[in-house]
N, C-alpha and C positions, 0 to 999 in steps of 0.2 A: 034720579036713582044711579047708585054706583055701579061698575063693573064687577062681574064675577072674576076672583082671582086665578081661577083656571083658565081663563081665556085670556090672560095677559101674555104678549109674546115679546121676545127679546127685542126683535127688529124694530118695534115701536119705541122701545126706550134707550137702546144703547145709545153709545157716545160713537157717532161716525168718525172716520178718517184719522184713526188713533196716530199717535206721535210716537216714533221710534228714534233711536240712536244707535250707532255700531258699538260694538263692545270695547273698541279701543280709543274711545272719547274719553278724555281726562275725567275723573271724579268730580272735581272741582267744577268744571263747566257744566255738568249735567246738574249739580246742585243748585247753581247761580239759575239756570234755564228753568227749572222745577218751580223754583222760587218766585221767578219773574212772571212764569205763565199761569202759576196756582195749580200745578199739576201735582196730585198725589201718588201717581205711578207714572211710569215711563217703560215703554217696551225697548227691551235690549234685543238687536238683531244679531245674528251669525255673522261673522265675515265670509262676504261672497256668497250669501245664501238670502233667501227672501222669507225664510222660515226664522220665528222667534227663538232666542236662545231662552228667555225668561223674563221677568219683569222686577224693574228698580222700584222699589216703593219708599215711602218716608221710614219705614220699620227699618230697612236696610240702611239708610243713612245714619239713623238713631245708633245702630249696632257698629257701625264703623267709627263713630266718635266714641263710644264707651269702649270700644275695644281696646282704645289707647293707640289706635293707628293716627300718626303724626301728619302723614304725607296725605295732601288733599290732591296731589298730583298722579295718585295712581289711576291706573285704567279701570273703567267700568267693569271689564270682566276680572277683575283682580278682587272685586268686592264681593258682598253677598248677593245672589239674585235667587227671587222667588219663582217657583214653579206656576204653571198656569193650567187650566183645563180649556177643551174646547167645546164650543156650542155653534148652533147654525142661528140664524135670524128666525127660524120657525119654530125655535125651542121656546118652551113656556118659561116666563120669569121664575116661576115657584121650582121648575126643574134645575134652573141656573143656580138658583138660590140653595137647592141642595147640593148641588156639585160644591159650590163656593165654600159652604159648611162642612161637608163631609170630608172634602180633599184639603181643606185649609189652604186654598188657591185660590188665585186670581182667574177671571174669567174672560177668556178673548172668543170674539165670535168670527168663523170663518163662513163664507160662501163659495160654491163650486168647489168643494173639496178643500183646497189650501190656500184660498184667497182671504187674507187678512180684512176685515171690513169694519170692525168696531171691536169696541170692550162694553162690557156691562158691569159696573162697579155696585157696592152697596147704596151708594147714593143714587144712582140711576133706578135702583129697586124701589127705593123709598118713592120717587116719583110715580112708579107704577102701582105701588101697594097703597098711596093716599087716595087712589080712585076708586077704590073697592068699596063693594056694599055691605060687607061682612068684615069683621076682623078680630083676631084672637086678642086676649089680654097678654099683659106682659109680665105678670108676676114670675113666672118661671125663667126668664131671661135677663132680668134686670140684675145689675149689680148692687149689692147693700153694703157690700164693703169699700168704703169710698177713699182713696188715698189723697192726701194733702199735705201741703208744705206750707212754711212762713214765706211771707212776701219777698224777705232779704234772702231766702236760699239761692245758692248761684244756679246758674243754668246747668254747669256740669254735675252738681250734684242731683238736679231735679231728672236730668237725662238718666243717670243711672238708676234712679227709681223706677223711670218708665221701663228701662230694660230688665232689671230685675224682678219686677212685678210682671213684666210682659204686658203691659198696658199702653194705650194710645195717648192718655191724657192725665194730668194731675191737677187736681184743685189747688188754687193757690189762695191763702187765706189772708186779708187785710182787716184788721179789727174785727167786726161782726160780719163781713161780707166774705164772698167767695168770686175769684176769677178763676181762669182755666187756661193751663199751658198745655199744647199738645205737639205731636210730632213735626205738624206743620208750622208752627212757631219756631221749633228748633231749626228747620230746614231754612227760614226765613232769616233765624241771626246767623247761620253759616254763612249764607249769602251775601249778607251785609259786612261779614268781617267781624262781628261783634264778638267781643271776649267772652268766653265761657264763664268767665269769673262774675259777669254783671249779676244783678239781682234777677231772678227768675220772673218776678211782678211787674217789672217795668217791660217785659216783652209778652205779658198774657192778657187775655180779653176779660175785661170787666164790665158789667157783672155777668155772672154765669146766668146764662138763659134757663129757666125752669118751668115745670108743669106739675099740676097736682097728681099725686100717685093714684093710680086706677083708672088712666086714661087708656085708650085702646091703643093697638100697634098703627090703625089708620090715622088716628089722631096725631100719634106721636111724628109718625111720616110725614103729615102735613106741616107740622111746626118745624120739623127739621129742614124739610125742603123749601119752606118759605124764608127761613132764617140762613140758609145756606150752611148748617152745621152738621155735625156728625154725632154730637152728644148733647143730651138733654138731661138736666138735673131734675129729680123729682122731689117733692116736698109733700109734708104731712103738718098741717098747722103751723106751716111756715118754716118747718124745720127741715133741713136736707136729710133724706132718708135713703136715697139711692141714684143712680146714674144710668141711662139706657144710651146704647149707641145705635148707629146705623146698623152694624152688623147684629145687634142683638133683635133689632125689629126683623130683619130677613131671618134670623134665627126663628122667632116666634111664628113666622108665617110658614117657614118650610116645615116646622114641627105640626103646626095646626092642620096642613093640608096633606101629611103623610095618611 
């Protein structure tokens, strides 16, 4: 039997020992570090302080590239940094999910007032939600408008679409099949010094992992956690009809329990 969603606590699913950098570290060094370690986020600390300044995410790296900034030698503090909200290990995962969605912010975990002990991301929440005994449907949160581009689109043009549409990934079409190019893929290409004029298809993941439309949120969470992905294509009679993200699953749960 699964767990009651309201009994899931942040402390049991958070990522401990969060990695941070000082705000005067060069941007290009941080990009290489995130790509090498597979980090989607990095905590930026204030100078001479134990309190975070904010969060650097793959989204901010995308914005840096698309904004036309030519220098990768800028300091992290000169780039875009995302705000955060605070919870404790005893906060429920559902409440942390509500804060994430309502504040449009990342979630940091503090103990004993101001001691940073971890982070809890959408991916961490998926690992919690896949253990639940009941789950919401996904129809209200899935994206049925799916953006895609040809295999030979440049990485630069694909990045512009990600930024303009405010999406974390774009499907890449090759013949009758689809792959996916994500913000993380962009970070990896930057870290490797790959030209942004390369074909995006060469740096995309094929094939797109899919499931049938109509699966419940905990089923989607299980697939994503097992495959270590944040986006799942949804099909109907073998036709791609939508895509659901880790954040969508989190949104479904927080609305369902309101």
